[in-house]
N, C-alpha and C positions, 0 to 999 in steps of 0.2 A: 649312084642313080643323077640323070642331068635333064632338065625339061628345055624345050624349044618355046622357051616366052607361052604357052598353051598349059593347058589343064595334063596335057595326059605326059607320063612319067616315061623317061627312056633308062634301061638299065644297061652298062658297058657289060661283057662278060668276056672273060680271060682267053684270048685264042687259043689254037694247037701249035701252031707257029711259036708262039711265044712261050709256051713250056718247051719246046724243043729246043730253044735257044739258051733259056736258063740250065739246063738240063746239061747241055754240051758245055757252057759257060764254070759250071761246077765242076765237070770230068777231067776239063782243062787245068784249072786250077788245082786237084788233087793230083794230079799226074805231075804238075810242073814241083808242087810242092814235094813228094816220094824225093824226085831227081835232086832236087834242091839237099835234099837231107840224106841220101847216099853219098854226091858229094861232098859235103861238107862232114859227115861223122860216119863215114865210110873205113877209116885209116886202121880203122883193130885195134889202136891202144886204148889202154884200160881209161884215159880220161874220156873220150869220144866216147867210149863205150857207156861209161856214166850219162855224159850230156845224151845221147843219142833216149836212154833209159828215160830219162827226165823229159825228154820231150814226149816219148809213146806216152809215159804218164800221164803228163800235160794233154796230149791229145785225147785218151781215154775218159779223162774225166770232161775233154772238149764236149767226147762224142756222147758220154752219159747225159752229160745237161741235156745238149740239142734231143737226146730222145726222152727226156722228162717233159724237155719242151713240148716234143709232136704229141706228145700222149696230153699236155695241156690241151695243147690246141684240137687233138683228136674229141678231149671228153668237151671243148667248148662248144666243135662244129654237133657232137650228140645233143647239147643240152640245147643247142640255138634251133635244131631239128626239130628234139620233142615240144620246144614251145612253138616253132611251126605250126605241129602237125596239133596240139592243144589250142592254136588258132585258128586253125580250119576248123579243127570239131566246134569252137564256138560259133566262128562265123556260118557253119552249117545250121546251129542250131538256131542263133538266129534267123536264118533265111526260113528254117522250117515253120518257125515261132510267127517269123510277119506272112507265111503263108497259108499257117492256120486260123492266125485272125483275120485276113484278108476272105477266106473262105466263109468265116461265121459274120464277118462282115456279108457278104454276099447271100449268106443263108436266112439272118432277119430280114435283109432285105428282099428276099422271095419271100420269107414268111408274112414279114407285114406285105405284101405287095399279093399274096394269097388270100390274108385277112379279110383285108379291105374288100376284095373280089369276094369271098364266102360271104361278107357282111352287106356286101351291095346286092347279092344274090336273093339272101334270107330276105330283106327288108324289100325288096321288091316283091317277090313268091308271096310275103305275108301281106304286102298291099291287095296283089292281085286277090288274095283271098278271100279280104274282107269288100271287092268288089260287086256291086250288085248285079252285074251280068253273069249267067252259068259257064260260058266261055273261058270267062277270065275266071272265075275262080275254079275252073278246073284245071286251069293251065297254072295257077298258082300251087295249086296241090302236084302236080306233077314235077313241077318246077322244084318243092323241097323234098320230095324224095329222090330226083336227081341228083341232090345236092350231099342228102344222106348218102345218099349209094357211093359219092365217091368221098365223103370227110365222116371217118369212121367218129371224129371225136365229136361232130355232130347231132351224131342220130338220135342221143335220147333229147337235147333241145326239140329238136323235128318232130318227135314222139309226142312231147308236149305241146306242141302248137297243134297239133293234129287234135290232142283228145279235148284241149281246151275250146276249140275249135268246136266238138261234136259234144262238148258241155252247155253251148251256147243254146242248145236246142232243148228244152224240158217238158215242153207241152206233148204227151203222146196222147189224150185226144184229139188233138190235131192232125196228127200226124196221118189220119185216115180221111184226109180231104183231099182230095186230087189236085185240088187248084194250086195244092204245095207240090205238085208230083219235081219241079226244076230241080227245088233245094233240094228236093229227099236224095235226086238222084247225087247232088255233090255230095251228102252225109255220106250216103251210102258208099261211094267212089273212096271216101277217106278212109272207112271202116277194110274197105278191098284193099287198100294202100298197106295201114296195120299189119291185115290177115298175112301178105304178101314177104313184109321180110321177118314175119314170125315163125314163121316155118321154115323147117332147118335144112334148107337147100342152098343154090349156091349166091340167095340175095339174100340171108337169112342175117338178121341183126341181134346179136346176144347180149343179154344183160340189160334188159329193156324195162323200165316198170309203168305201168299204166293206171293213167286215173283217171274214171271214168263217171264220177262220182253225179248223182242226179241227172245224168242224159238221156235221152229218149233212143235209144237206138232200133233202126230199123232193120230187120231181119240179120242181126251181127253174125257173122261165121268164124270163130276161132279157133275154127276144128283143126286138129295135128300143130297145134303151134308150141312153141315153149315161151313161157313169159318166168320171168323175176319175181316181181309181184305185182298185184293188180288190183285195185278199187274203186268198184261197182255199188260203193252203198247210196241205195236210193235212185239207183237207173230202172228205168222201166225198158222190156227188150219188148219192143213192137215186134208181132210176128213170131216165129220160132227162131229160139237162140242158140246155139249150136255151139258145144265147147269139149265134143267126143274126142278122145284120145290126147287131150291137152294138158298139158304138162306144168300146173304151177310149181315153179322151183322156192316160191318164197311163201309170205302172207298174202291171202285171198280174201277178201271178204264182200258181199253179196247182201249185205246188212241191208233188212226193210225194201230190199231190191224186189219189182212187179215185173213176173213173165207172164206178158198174155198169149202167149201160145207156146207148146211145147220146148221143155226144158232138155236139151240132149247133154249129159255130162257122162256117159256111156266111155267108160275105159278111163276116162279121165284120171290121171295122178294130181295128188295135192302134196306135196311134202312138206308144205309147212302147215302154219295153221289155218282152217278156212270155216270162215264164218257166214253163214245162212241166217243168221239170227232174225222172226219178223218177215222175211221173205215170203213172196205171194206167187205164189206156183198156179196159176188160173188155168191149164193144160194139166196135160203130161210131166211130169218128171222121172227123167231115165236117170237114174245111178248106176246100171249094173256095169259091174266088172269094177267100178271105182273103187281107187284107191285114197284112203284120205290116214295119213303119214302121220300129221302134228294135231289130233284131237279135234275134230270137227263139232261144232257150235248150229244145232237146228232148232234153239228154243225159238215159242212164240212163229216157228214159218207154219204158214198155211199152204194145204195141199189140196188143193180144191177138187181136183182127177188123182188119178191114178199114181203113185209114188215108188218107183220099182227098184228096188234098192238089191237087185238078184247079182250073187256072188262078189257084192261088193265088200270091201275089206277097211275094217276101222281099225286103227292103232295094231294091225297084227290079228285081229279078233274077224272072225268073216261073218257077216251078216247075221246068220243063220245062228251066230253062238253069241249074239247080244243080249243083253239083261232086257228084261220086258218092258223095263222105264223106260230104256231109249228106245226100244222099238217100235213102243207108242206114239215118242216124239217124231217117228217118222213115217208116220199113216197118218191119214188122209180124215176127216172129217164131215159128214155129208152137207152139202151145198144147200141144201133146201131140210126142214124138220118141220112137219104141221104142230101146230100144239095138240093135237088130238091124239096125235101120235106118240108125247110123253107122259112121264106115270111119275107120281111125287113118289119118293121111296119112304118121308115121314107124313105124320097127319097134318101138319100145316106149313109143310113144306111147300112155297111156289115155285114152280116150277118155272124155267125161263128158256130151256135149250137144255142141249146133249154135250159134252164135254169128253176127253176119249178115257172117262173115266165112269160117262154114264150119264145121267139125269143132271143137270146143271138149276138150282135152286136157289131159292134165298129165304132164310129161315129167321124171320123178325123176333122170334122170342131169344136167338143167341145174340145178333147183331139186328139192333131194331133201323137204321140207317142201312139206303143205299144210294151210290151216285156211278153215274155213266158217265161217260165221254165218249160223242161218241160225233162224226166227221158228216160231211154232204155225201148223200146219198148211201148212206151207214146203216140205214133200218132202223134210224134213232126212236120213229112215232110208233113201227114196230114192235119196239122194244117195250114204249110204255103201255101197248094197247095189250100185250102177253102180260105184262107185269098186274095192270086192272084186270084181266081175264082170273088170273089166277089168285089174286086176295080175293075176288065176289067169289070162285069157286071153293078155297080152304077156308073162309069167315062167312059167320052169318052176319046179318045185318043190325043183329044184338051187339056181337063181338067186334066187329069194323067199321068202321064209317070211314068215307073218302071226300078231301076238297083237293079238285081237281083245278089246276091254275091252266090255261090252256090259250093264251093269247092270241095264237094263231088258227085257233079254233077246228085244228083237224083234226081232233076227238068229238066233235059236237054231237051230240047224239048217240056215242058210241056205248056210253055207260045210263045203263035201264034199269036202274035198280035202285031197291030201297037203300043201299049202301052208300049213294052219292047225296052227302050232305049238303057240298056247296059245290059249284061251278064259277070260278072265276074267270074271265076273258078281260079285263082291263086294271090297268095299276090302281085308281081310287077306287074302285070294287073289292080288291083282292087287300088294299090298305084296310080298309072298313072289316070284311071278313077278319084280318089280323090280330086285329084289336079283340074282338071277343075272344077270340080262340085263346091268346094272353091269357086274356083273364080268366079264363076257363081250364087252363094247362095250373095258373097260381094256385089256384084253390086244393088242384090235384096234389101239390107239394107237402110231402110229410113235412108234419110238425114235432115238438115236440112231444106230444102226448103220445105218437105212435112207437106201435112195441114192435121187439124186433122179429116177435111172430107176421103182425101186420105187415111188415118189410118183406120178408121172406115170401110173403104169400099173396103181396097187393090189396091187402081186405080193407084198406081206409077208405075205397072211396070207388063208388059204382060206375059201370058206365061202359061203352064199347073206347076199343082204341081208335085213335084218331090217325089216318094214312093223308099226307099229303103228297101230292103224287105232283111233279111239275113239269111238264113236256117246255124241252125249249128257256131253259133255265135260265139262259145269259137275258133272255127280255125281262125277265123282272127286275134289273138295273135300271131304273127309270129316276132320271134327273138326276145322274149322280148318288141315288140314295139307293142300298138296296132293300126292296120291300120287306124279304123274308129275315129283314136284320131282327125284328122281335121275338124270332124265334129260336137263336142263336143262342141266349142264356138254358134251355133247357133241352140242349144236343148231349151235355152229358148225363144230365138224369131222366133222358129218355123212357127206362123201363119203371122207371117210379109215375111217371105222369102217362103212360099210355101215349105217346108221340111217336110217329115213322116220316121222319123225311127220306123221301124216293124221288130226287135231285134226276135229271135228265139234262145236257146240256151237250154245247157245239163244244169242239175238242178248242177250234180257235181262241186264240187270247184265255185260255183255263188255265193257264198252270200258277197264277199268283192274282189278287185282289178281290179276290170275293171270300169276305169273310166268313159268311155260314159255310162254306166248301172248306175252307181251312179250318174250321170249329168240328166239321166232318173227318178228316184228315188226322186231326189230335185226336181222334177217338178210333183211330183204325176203322175206317168205315169200310167195307167189302165196295166192289163195286167192276163196272167194266171200262176199259180202255179201247175205242174201235178204230175206223180209219181215219187218217187223218195226216199232218204233217209233222214231221221228224223233228223238223226244228222248236215244234213249241215244247220239248222236254219231258221231262218225266210229269207225268199229271196224276197219279197214285202209285203212293212205293216208287219201284223203280222204275215202273212202264212206261215206255214212251208211246205213242202215235205211231201208228203205223199204214202201209199201203195194205189194206184190209180187204176185202169183197164183203159185200153188203151181206148184213146178219153176224159177220163174224168179229169176235172181240175176244181179246186177254181181260182172263179176269183171275181179279186179286181177293184173297181174305185171309185171315189170319188161320184157319184151318186147313184148307188146303193149299195155302198157298197159289203160286202163279199158275194158267193152266190156258189155255184155248179153247173156245167156245163160239159153238152156233149157236144164233136165238134163235127162237122158236115162232115160227111164223103165225100171225094171227091177222086176218086181212081185215079191213072197214068193216064187211057184211057182215061178220062174225062177233056180233054185238056180246057183249057180258051184260045178259039178263036173268032174271031171277026164274028164267024158265031152264037154263040150264043145272042147274042147281046150288042153292048159294048156302047150303050149310055143311057141316063140317063130315067127312066122310069118317 
């Protein structure tokens, strides 16, 4: 190899002419040596023959040595060729690796560029969605949809954004306001995008999870869709909700959800657990031919109209073959019950409404107290009127007297019988009354001289039982002081002293902080929990407030457990008076 002064090498190659010249020289030399040997030793005598034989032997050795040298050279050439092939393979491998590295670098650059582009498009679309202009918001929605259609790994993130947007709107009452129509159109468009890509066709997005907890959903239509899992906890479906023939492959919850219109679940398939606890169906609920594979839960669900479960299957058991208790949980209570239409099954039972087991009532001989947590527009004062009327109907004025606490004066003039001991409408007035009440109750406490027989029959004192009925109990907390605190010491001994606390209050803030209510909880006082915010937590045992229709509540007591109750309607004009009959039946 030589160079021309530059970087390019030049290789000299043995020419054909040189090869033929070398061959001719070898032939000439061989012929000359043969002729010389014949002339020098061809005489034929013994000495010459021996010399010729020696030369021939030496020639054989030389030729053999030459052959060995030639074989060695051939082996060297073979080794050189193999090394060259190996080096060629190594060079090819290095080239391949370099090419792959270059491809990876190029792919990384492309992916980074794609990610930057996706991020820019995503950010721009989300910013558009947050605009206060309707066309810009709609543009943001469809930009997100287009982004998800072209980027499979971004689909769940985009669905999460759409769900988060829908969760921003929780005021179902305001959704009927025509002034908000433009905003409603954007929300309906977001719901339509979800439905479009959850139907199994060319635009289908598989394995999608939905979280629409607490959202107010307008005309929500998820019919014929397939969803991996879904959460609609405490959501409100404004107008009809359509889930017919939808497949929920995993968990789905409608806990405490409210359906203001018809709820269509015909032929819907629930492959995982389905939770409808405390759900409120204000109109028809259609579960015809639905399939529940994961154990549905309808505890506390309210069916205000019809509930259709024809041909439905529960864990492979047809609806017609379900146990009676399960069937009861899936049937609806009447939405209106008049007090005159219910009857007490026992003499002193104070009826308050109906449940799936018949009349729901209060037996103060068994449980001396009662507490109810009722939210706004849930029939709280109606419940108080019903209880007052029941006491008047079931007890004479010699057996029971009533101290009515009514700071809002919503019951003024309602109780017009001799049962009314006092009517408190102000904090100072109530404080003075409770001083006398506490002194009287202390005199009724059994002393050391009371016998076991007297304790059994409660004969060591005489007089009527005292019912302290409080409407809007939360108002009795005055300047940081619980006005009913003087009565807390008598809560565990209520049967001995003839005391009955009937407290009806709002669900708001009722979970803790009220010492008298805590004392009632400690003695397992029965009660009701009606309409209210689920976030208040459990108010009575494990009963939480939920979205219930007016007059509907969940009852809890030691004997019957938990059950749904429709409180009987007692109007303001239906005064509790002596004319209605105030003697025991």
